[in-house]
C-alpha positions in Angstrom: 1.8 8.6 15.5 3.4 11.0 13.0 5.4 9.8 10.0 9.1 10.5 10.1 9.8 13.8 8.4 6.1 14.7 8.2 5.0 16.1 11.6 1.5 17.0 10.5 0.7 13.6 8.9 -0.9 11.1 11.2 -0.4 7.4 10.4 -1.0 4.1 12.1 2.0 1.8 11.8 2.7 -1.5 13.4 6.1 -2.7 11.9 5.7 -5.7 9.7 2.0 -6.0 10.4 0.0 -2.9 9.2 0.2 0.6 7.9 -2.6 3.2 7.4 -1.5 6.5 6.0 0.0 8.4 3.0 1.9 6.7 0.2 2.9 7.2 -3.4 1.8 4.8 -6.1 4.0 5.3 -9.2 4.6 8.9 -8.1 0.9 9.7 -7.3 0.1 10.8 -3.7 -2.5 8.4 -2.3 -3.8 7.1 1.1 -3.5 3.4 1.8 -4.5 0.8 4.4 -2.1 -2.2 4.3 -1.8 -5.4 6.3 0.5 -8.4 6.0 1.8 -11.7 7.5 4.4 -14.3 7.0 3.1 -17.4 5.1 5.0 -20.5 6.3 3.7 -22.6 3.4 5.7 -20.7 0.8 8.1 -19.0 3.1 7.2 -15.5 1.9 5.7 -12.4 3.6 2.4 -11.5 1.9 1.0 -8.0 2.2 -2.2 -6.5 0.8 -4.6 -3.6 1.3 -6.6 -0.9 -0.3 -5.7 2.4 -2.0 -8.3 5.1 -1.1 -10.4 6.3 -4.0 -8.7 9.1 -5.9 -9.5 10.8 -9.2 -5.8 10.5 -10.2 -6.2 6.7 -10.4 -8.9 6.9 -13.1 -6.5 5.6 -15.7 -5.2 2.7 -13.5 -6.0 -0.8 -14.6 -6.5 -4.0 -12.7 -3.5 -6.2 -13.0 -1.1 -3.3 -13.4 2.4 -3.6 -11.8 3.2 -0.6 -9.7 5.7 0.7 -7.1 4.2 1.6 -3.7 6.3 3.8 -1.5 5.7 4.9 2.1 8.0 6.8 4.5 9.1 3.4 5.7 10.1 1.9 2.4 9.0 0.9 -1.1 8.0 -2.4 -2.8 6.8 -3.6 -6.1 3.0 -4.4 -6.1 0.1 -5.3 -8.3 -3.2 -3.5 -8.5 -6.3 -5.7 -8.7 -10.0 -5.3 -8.4 -11.6 -1.9 -7.8 -14.4 -2.1 -5.3 -17.8 -0.3 -5.5 -16.3 2.6 -3.6 -13.5 3.2 -6.1 -10.7 1.7 -4.0 -8.1 -0.5 -5.7 -6.8 -3.6 -3.9 -3.0 -3.7 -3.9 -0.8 -6.6 -3.0 2.7 -7.9 -3.0 5.1 -10.5 -1.6 8.4 -10.1 0.0 9.6 -7.0 2.0 6.6 -4.7 2.4 6.6 -0.9 2.0 5.9 -0.5 5.7 
């Protein structure tokens, strides 16, 4: 599936469930894999995923609040742990950016 407005960009998108593809993180172009689900205990939609390793994220810090944007929307998020492969975990609650 191609992203709207980007015919050469291949993404995997299942509305309100998952997104794999290009995004911007505070204006930096990145690749993300995102998933989410509704949590009935607190009544919120929780989403999370990983930002692909990228040299432009070298100054990013765990715990940073960021804005994550895809072609389907944007949402406030928080960066957390960086895994051994250099990928940051990103998460948020409420309306997801996909």
